C-alpha positions as CSV (number, residue, x, y, z in Angstrom):
1,X,-3.5,-0.3,2.0
2,X,-6.7,-2.1,3.0
3,X,-10.0,-3.0,1.3
4,X,-12.7,-0.6,2.3
5,X,-15.4,-3.2,1.9
6,X,-15.4,-6.9,2.8
7,X,-13.5,-7.8,-0.4
8,X,-10.0,-9.0,-0.9
9,X,-7.0,-7.0,-1.9
10,X,-3.9,-8.7,-3.0
11,X,-0.6,-7.4,-4.3
12,X,-1.5,-7.4,-8.0
13,X,-4.8,-5.5,-7.3
14,X,-2.9,-3.0,-5.1
15,X,-0.3,-2.3,-7.8
16,X,-3.2,-1.7,-10.3
17,X,-4.6,0.8,-7.8
18,X,-1.3,2.5,-7.4
19,X,-0.8,2.8,-11.1
20,X,-4.3,4.2,-11.6
21,X,-4.1,6.9,-8.9
22,X,-0.4,7.8,-8.3
23,X,2.2,9.0,-10.7
24,X,4.9,6.5,-12.0
25,X,7.8,7.8,-9.9
26,X,5.8,7.2,-6.7
27,X,4.7,3.7,-7.9
28,X,8.2,2.9,-8.8
29,X,9.3,3.7,-5.2
30,X,7.0,1.1,-3.7
31,X,8.9,-2.0,-2.7
32,X,8.5,-5.2,-0.6
33,X,4.7,-5.5,-1.0
34,X,3.2,-8.3,1.0
35,X,-0.4,-9.4,1.3
36,X,-2.2,-9.6,4.7
37,X,-2.7,-13.2,5.7
38,X,-6.5,-12.6,5.7
39,X,-6.4,-11.0,2.2
40,X,-7.9,-7.7,3.3
41,X,-5.0,-5.6,2.2
42,X,-1.3,-5.2,1.6
43,X,1.7,-3.6,3.3
44,X,4.6,-2.1,1.5
45,X,7.7,0.1,1.9
46,X,7.8,3.5,0.2
47,X,10.8,5.8,0.3
48,X,10.5,8.5,2.9
49,X,10.9,11.3,0.4
50,X,7.7,10.1,-1.4
51,X,5.6,9.4,1.7
52,X,4.1,12.8,2.4
53,X,3.1,13.3,-1.3
54,X,1.7,9.7,-1.3
55,X,-0.5,10.4,1.7
56,X,-1.5,13.9,0.4
57,X,-2.6,12.4,-2.9
58,X,-4.7,9.8,-1.1
59,X,-6.4,12.6,1.0
60,X,-7.2,14.4,-2.3
61,X,-8.7,11.2,-3.8
62,X,-11.0,10.8,-0.8
63,X,-12.1,14.4,-1.0
64,X,-13.0,14.2,-4.7
65,X,-15.9,11.8,-3.9
66,X,-14.6,9.4,-6.6
67,X,-15.4,5.8,-5.8
68,X,-12.4,5.1,-3.5
69,X,-13.1,1.7,-1.8
70,X,-9.7,1.3,-0.2
71,X,-7.9,3.0,2.7
72,X,-4.2,3.9,3.1
73,X,-2.6,4.3,6.5
74,X,1.0,4.3,7.8
75,X,1.7,1.1,9.7
76,X,2.7,1.4,13.3
77,X,2.8,-2.4,13.7
78,X,3.4,-5.0,11.1
79,X,0.1,-6.9,10.4
80,X,0.0,-10.7,10.0
81,X,1.3,-11.1,6.5
82,X,1.2,-14.0,4.0
83,X,4.9,-14.7,3.8
84,X,6.5,-17.7,5.5
85,X,10.0,-16.1,5.0
86,X,9.0,-13.0,6.9
87,X,8.9,-9.3,5.9
88,X,11.7,-7.4,4.3
89,X,14.3,-10.1,5.2
90,X,17.6,-9.0,3.5
91,X,15.8,-6.5,1.2
92,X,14.7,-3.9,3.7
93,X,15.8,-0.5,2.5
94,X,13.4,1.7,4.4
95,X,14.6,5.1,5.8
């Protein structure tokens, strides 16, 4: 999840966005959220059985014309994150 403008998006803001636009069972499936080192977004794990609905919901949000100033994409490469210990170390449960 990335900021659409030149603002900053940290984990607490991202969780607020998730709670606002997605149903609780989807929000509860988000784990291992980490901020990008540059503060422009976050990366997180979501269970594979929730992924398609998660992306479909985002597409509907964008179509409504509501003020959506963030973007959601599936990572193909892990961005530079703000975590000295690494990403998902010993807690990686992704499918």
